[in-house]
C-alpha positions as CSV (number, residue, x, y, z in Angstrom):
1,M,0.0,0.0,0.0
2,P,2.7,2.6,0.8
3,N,3.5,3.0,-2.9
4,R,-0.2,4.0,-3.6
5,L,-0.5,6.7,-1.0
6,Q,-2.5,9.7,-2.1
7,P,-2.1,12.9,0.1
8,K,-5.8,13.8,-0.2
9,K,-6.9,10.5,1.2
10,L,-4.5,10.5,4.2
11,L,-6.7,12.5,6.6
12,L,-7.5,10.4,9.7
13,S,-5.4,7.5,8.5
14,K,-3.7,5.5,11.2
15,W,0.1,4.8,11.4
16,T,2.4,2.9,13.6
17,A,6.0,3.9,14.3
18,V,8.4,1.0,13.7
19,Q,10.7,2.3,16.5
20,P,8.5,4.1,19.0
21,Q,10.1,6.9,20.9
22,Q,8.9,8.3,24.3
23,R,6.1,5.7,24.2
24,E,4.7,7.3,21.1
25,K,3.8,4.4,18.8
26,H,0.4,5.1,17.3
27,F,-0.3,8.1,15.1
28,L,-3.2,9.7,13.3
29,V,-3.0,12.1,10.3
30,S,-4.9,15.0,11.9
31,K,-4.5,17.4,9.0
32,V,-3.6,17.5,5.4
33,I,-2.0,21.0,4.9
34,Q,-3.2,22.7,1.8
35,P,-0.7,24.8,-0.1
36,E,-1.3,28.5,-0.6
37,D,-1.3,28.0,-4.3
38,P,-4.4,25.8,-5.1
39,L,-2.7,24.4,-8.1
40,A,0.4,23.3,-6.2
41,A,0.8,19.7,-4.9
42,I,0.1,18.8,-1.3
43,E,3.4,18.3,0.5
44,W,2.8,18.5,4.2
45,I,0.6,16.7,6.8
46,A,0.2,17.0,10.6
47,L,0.7,13.7,12.4
48,E,-0.6,13.4,15.9
49,A,0.6,10.9,18.5
50,V,-2.4,9.2,20.0
51,L,-1.0,8.9,23.5
52,T,0.5,12.3,24.0
53,K,-1.4,14.4,21.4
54,R,2.0,15.8,20.3
55,V,1.7,17.0,16.7
56,Q,4.6,16.9,14.2
57,I,4.5,18.4,10.7
58,L,6.2,16.3,8.0
59,R,6.1,15.7,4.3
60,W,3.5,13.1,3.5
61,Q,6.0,11.2,1.4
62,A,7.9,10.3,4.7
63,L,5.1,7.8,5.4
64,K,6.3,5.7,2.4
65,D,9.4,4.7,4.4
66,E,8.6,1.2,5.6
67,A,11.6,1.3,7.9
68,V,10.0,4.1,9.9
69,W,6.2,3.8,9.4
70,R,3.6,1.0,9.0
71,T,0.0,1.6,7.9
72,G,-2.7,0.9,10.6
73,W,-2.1,0.3,14.3
74,H,-0.1,-2.7,15.2
């Protein structure tokens, strides 16, 4: 599935960190950040840790790295 990710469909998708840090293992895409230019491609998402509610902003393509992220909650 990681090769078929589409940024517009990532909202509220669930992710598991392969190597959890600070007990943060499960994450939810809480926001797909729309670019200022409506014709530009989506690049950024907000990823929220379920346990701590900490939010990190990262490029959505980072979720394709299977060494770091797995789809769903495991």
